[in-house]
Kinemage of the C-alpha trace (Angstrom):
@kinemage 1
@onewidth
@group {chain A} dominant
@subgroup {mainchain}
@vectorlist {calphas} color= white
{ca unk a 1} P 237.038 23.356 236.204
{ca unk a 2} L 237.951 22.406 232.631
{ca unk a 3} L 238.556 18.803 231.544
{ca unk a 4} L 242.149 17.508 231.339
{ca unk a 5} L 243.871 17.951 227.943
{ca unk a 6} L 243.330 14.358 226.681
{ca unk a 7} L 239.604 14.545 227.444
{ca unk a 8} L 239.327 18.012 225.945
{ca unk a 9} L 241.009 16.775 222.741
{ca unk a 10} L 238.709 13.749 222.624
{ca unk a 11} L 235.634 15.946 223.035
{ca unk a 12} L 236.859 18.333 220.332
{ca unk a 13} L 237.278 15.431 217.910
{ca unk a 14} L 233.991 13.828 218.999
{ca unk a 15} L 232.052 16.934 218.017
{ca unk a 16} L 233.425 16.703 214.464
{ca unk a 17} L 232.450 13.055 213.949
{ca unk a 18} L 229.327 11.660 212.361
{ca unk a 19} L 227.193 8.941 213.984
{ca unk a 20} L 229.020 6.014 212.374
{ca unk a 21} L 232.426 7.465 213.205
{ca unk a 22} L 231.316 7.916 216.808
{ca unk a 23} L 230.190 4.274 216.839
{ca unk a 24} L 233.657 3.205 215.653
{ca unk a 25} L 235.297 5.268 218.384
{ca unk a 26} L 232.939 3.759 220.981
{ca unk a 27} L 233.921 0.279 219.760
{ca unk a 28} L 237.599 1.132 220.214
{ca unk a 29} L 236.823 2.316 223.755
{ca unk a 30} L 234.905 -0.915 224.429
{ca unk a 31} L 237.941 -2.926 223.308
{ca unk a 32} L 240.244 -0.879 225.535
{ca unk a 33} L 237.983 -1.526 228.540
{ca unk a 34} L 237.929 -5.256 227.717
{ca unk a 35} L 241.733 -5.259 227.525
{ca unk a 36} L 241.921 -3.404 230.823
{ca unk a 37} L 239.835 -6.128 232.479
{ca unk a 38} L 242.226 -8.796 231.198
{ca unk a 39} L 245.590 -7.083 231.584
{ca unk a 40} L 245.038 -4.147 233.935
{ca unk a 41} L 245.201 -0.468 233.128
{ca unk a 42} L 247.534 0.420 230.277
{ca unk a 43} L 250.749 2.046 231.474
{ca unk a 44} L 252.872 2.933 228.457
{ca unk a 45} L 255.845 3.892 230.615
{ca unk a 46} L 256.054 0.382 232.104
{ca unk a 47} L 254.547 -1.850 229.431
{ca unk a 48} L 257.349 -3.616 227.591
{ca unk a 49} L 255.302 -5.531 225.055
{ca unk a 50} L 256.515 -5.418 221.480
{ca unk a 51} L 253.524 -3.651 219.948
{ca unk a 52} L 254.695 -4.292 216.387
{ca unk a 53} L 254.883 -8.024 217.091
{ca unk a 54} L 251.503 -7.918 218.871
{ca unk a 55} L 249.924 -6.222 215.846
{ca unk a 56} L 251.525 -8.746 213.496
{ca unk a 57} L 250.106 -11.649 215.486
{ca unk a 58} L 246.651 -10.067 215.495
{ca unk a 59} L 246.807 -9.486 211.744
{ca unk a 60} L 247.879 -13.086 211.184
{ca unk a 61} L 244.904 -14.244 213.280
{ca unk a 62} L 242.587 -11.978 211.257
{ca unk a 63} L 243.918 -13.487 208.014
{ca unk a 64} L 243.108 -16.981 209.330
{ca unk a 65} L 239.599 -15.948 210.393
{ca unk a 66} L 238.900 -14.302 207.016
{ca unk a 67} L 240.190 -17.336 205.111
{ca unk a 68} L 237.942 -19.607 207.178
{ca unk a 69} L 234.959 -17.352 206.507
{ca unk a 70} L 235.733 -17.310 202.776
{ca unk a 71} L 235.779 -21.127 202.740
{ca unk a 72} L 232.495 -21.266 204.640
{ca unk a 73} L 230.838 -18.912 202.152
{ca unk a 74} L 232.210 -20.853 199.210
{ca unk a 75} L 230.724 -24.015 200.716
{ca unk a 76} L 227.356 -22.315 201.199
{ca unk a 77} L 227.510 -21.641 204.945
{ca unk a 78} L 226.140 -18.362 206.245
């Protein structure tokens, strides 16, 4: 029995990746599992979130975190 098409595609890509690229992909999978624990399994057909707005909010948060870190470094914090 062969794997379903999404798994087969993932495995095909996986084989072409180097160790660091595989680590990045594993981190993405870890984040998806964490999101699943909080919000339930992703169902694109029923999920009505505005993904562009969600991404914008996350990027705004990242900008705040990076600005805070820059200030900490400037002030000598590690």
